[in-house]
C-alpha positions in Angstrom: 219.6 28.5 -61.8 217.4 27.3 -64.5 216.0 29.1 -67.6 215.2 32.6 -67.2 211.9 33.7 -68.8 212.0 36.9 -70.9 209.2 38.6 -72.6 209.4 40.0 -76.1 207.3 43.0 -76.9 206.7 45.1 -80.1 205.0 48.3 -80.9 204.2 49.8 -84.3 204.2 53.4 -84.9 204.6 55.5 -88.1 205.8 52.6 -90.2 208.4 51.4 -87.7 208.3 48.3 -85.3 209.9 49.0 -81.9 210.9 46.0 -79.8 212.1 45.2 -76.4 213.0 42.2 -74.5 212.8 42.4 -70.7 211.8 40.7 -67.4 210.1 42.6 -64.7 213.4 44.2 -63.6 215.8 44.7 -66.6 215.8 45.2 -70.2 217.9 42.5 -72.1 217.6 44.0 -75.7 216.0 46.9 -77.6 215.5 47.2 -81.4 213.7 48.8 -84.3 212.9 47.5 -87.7 210.7 48.0 -90.9 208.7 44.8 -89.9 207.7 42.9 -86.8 209.5 39.7 -87.8 212.7 41.4 -88.2 212.3 43.2 -84.9 211.5 40.0 -83.1 214.5 38.2 -84.8 216.9 41.0 -83.6 215.6 40.6 -80.0 215.8 36.8 -80.2 219.4 37.0 -81.6 220.5 39.2 -78.6 219.2 36.8 -76.0 221.5 34.8 -73.7 221.3 31.0 -74.4 219.9 30.4 -70.9 216.8 32.3 -71.6 213.2 31.5 -72.8 211.9 34.2 -74.8 208.1 34.4 -75.3 206.1 37.0 -77.3 203.6 38.9 -75.3 200.9 41.1 -76.7 200.3 43.3 -73.6 203.5 45.1 -72.3 204.5 45.2 -68.6 205.2 48.6 -67.1 208.9 48.2 -67.8 208.3 47.1 -71.4 206.1 49.9 -72.1 208.6 52.5 -70.6 211.4 50.9 -72.7 209.2 50.8 -75.9 208.5 54.5 -75.5 212.1 55.2 -74.8 213.2 53.3 -78.1 210.6 55.4 -80.0 211.8 58.7 -78.5 215.3 58.1 -79.2 214.6 56.8 -82.8 212.5 60.0 -83.3 215.3 62.2 -82.1 213.9 63.3 -78.8 216.2 61.4 -76.4 215.8 58.6 -73.7 212.6 58.8 -71.5 213.9 58.1 -68.0 216.6 55.8 -67.3 216.0 52.4 -68.5 217.7 49.5 -66.4 219.9 47.5 -68.8 220.8 43.8 -68.3 224.5 44.6 -69.3 226.1 42.2 -66.7 226.1 39.4 -69.3 228.4 41.4 -71.6 232.1 41.3 -71.4 233.4 44.0 -68.8 235.1 45.8 -71.8 231.9 45.9 -73.9 229.9 47.0 -70.9 232.0 49.9 -70.0 232.3 51.0 -73.6 228.3 50.9 -73.9 228.1 52.8 -70.5 230.3 55.6 -71.8 228.4 55.6 -75.2 225.2 56.2 -73.2 226.6 59.5 -72.0 226.7 60.9 -75.6 223.8 63.5 -75.5 221.3 64.2 -78.0 222.6 66.7 -80.6 226.1 65.5 -80.4 228.4 62.7 -81.8 231.8 61.1 -80.7 234.3 59.3 -82.5 235.4 55.7 -82.1 238.9 57.2 -81.2 237.5 59.6 -78.7 235.5 56.7 -77.1 238.6 54.7 -77.0 240.7 57.5 -75.3 237.9 57.9 -72.6 237.0 54.4 -71.9 240.0 52.4 -72.8 240.9 50.0 -75.7 241.4 51.0 -79.3 239.2 52.3 -82.0 238.7 48.9 -83.7 237.7 47.3 -80.4 235.2 50.2 -79.7 233.8 49.5 -83.1 233.3 45.8 -82.3 231.5 46.8 -79.1 229.3 49.2 -81.0 228.5 46.3 -83.5 227.5 44.0 -80.6 225.3 46.5 -79.0 222.0 44.8 -78.0 220.6 48.0 -76.8 220.3 50.1 -79.8 219.1 52.9 -79.9 218.9 53.2 -76.1 222.8 53.0 -76.1 223.2 55.3 -79.0 225.8 53.8 -81.2 224.4 55.8 -84.0 226.2 58.8 -82.3 229.6 57.3 -82.8 231.3 58.2 -86.1 234.7 58.1 -87.7 237.6 60.5 -86.5 236.9 62.7 -89.7 233.2 63.0 -88.7 232.1 60.6 -91.7 229.5 58.1 -90.5 231.5 54.8 -90.3 229.3 51.9 -90.0 225.9 51.0 -88.7 224.0 47.9 -88.4 220.6 49.3 -89.5 222.2 50.9 -92.6 224.1 54.2 -93.1 220.8 55.9 -94.2 219.0 55.1 -91.0 222.1 56.5 -89.1 222.0 59.6 -91.1 218.3 60.1 -90.7 218.4 59.5 -86.9 221.3 62.0 -86.7 219.5 64.5 -88.9 216.4 64.4 -86.3 218.8 65.0 -83.4 220.1 68.4 -84.7 219.9 70.9 -81.9 221.8 73.8 -83.5 225.0 73.3 -81.4 227.9 74.9 -82.8 231.1 73.9 -80.8 232.5 70.7 -79.3 232.6 70.0 -75.5 233.8 67.4 -73.1 232.1 65.0 -70.6 234.1 64.2 -67.6 234.3 60.3 -67.2 236.3 58.9 -64.2 239.2 61.2 -64.5 239.2 61.3 -68.2 237.2 63.3 -70.9 234.9 62.2 -73.7 235.1 64.7 -76.4 231.9 65.2 -78.3 230.9 67.2 -81.4 227.8 68.8 -82.7 225.8 66.5 -84.8 225.9 69.0 -87.6 229.6 68.3 -88.0 228.8 64.9 -89.3 225.9 65.9 -91.3 227.8 68.4 -93.0 230.2 65.7 -94.3 227.3 63.9 -95.9 226.5 66.9 -98.0 230.1 67.2 -99.5 
């Protein structure tokens, strides 16, 4: 099949570097960082071994849309459109966990345990899938917290997770359930997690 060529693209805005790795059809990784070098390293680290990743200065149409979405999610506004993700290279378990995580709406969080109940596996395995997520923040692993609504972990740092959740406040005041293939994913207002931070 040969080496697959992937473009690496970055965009700087308001002191943050947003990054995306994609070909013409799908996005292989997304990221954000304090500097361009860290963003590019994160993208390269998420690439499959059979790819050739090259930095491009002018984004393709898909790269531009994906960069705008990463920035929009980071700013607390939510994803712009639906970005096609190259998730087929992930394990079937991780792929399914990330698909379900992507359904957690802006303004809400869910727990590792609730994700496990809705998607299968145990909370620890869900945590592993979150840690290996190559599509942050498009797949919003920052919206997954511990069962007591404390933040849990986050690769970008808990201060970054808290700041992102703060920007996602929508004034929701009650939990709700999202139907998923005969099961339900319980989600809670982001305010629940933020209140824990204040105590």
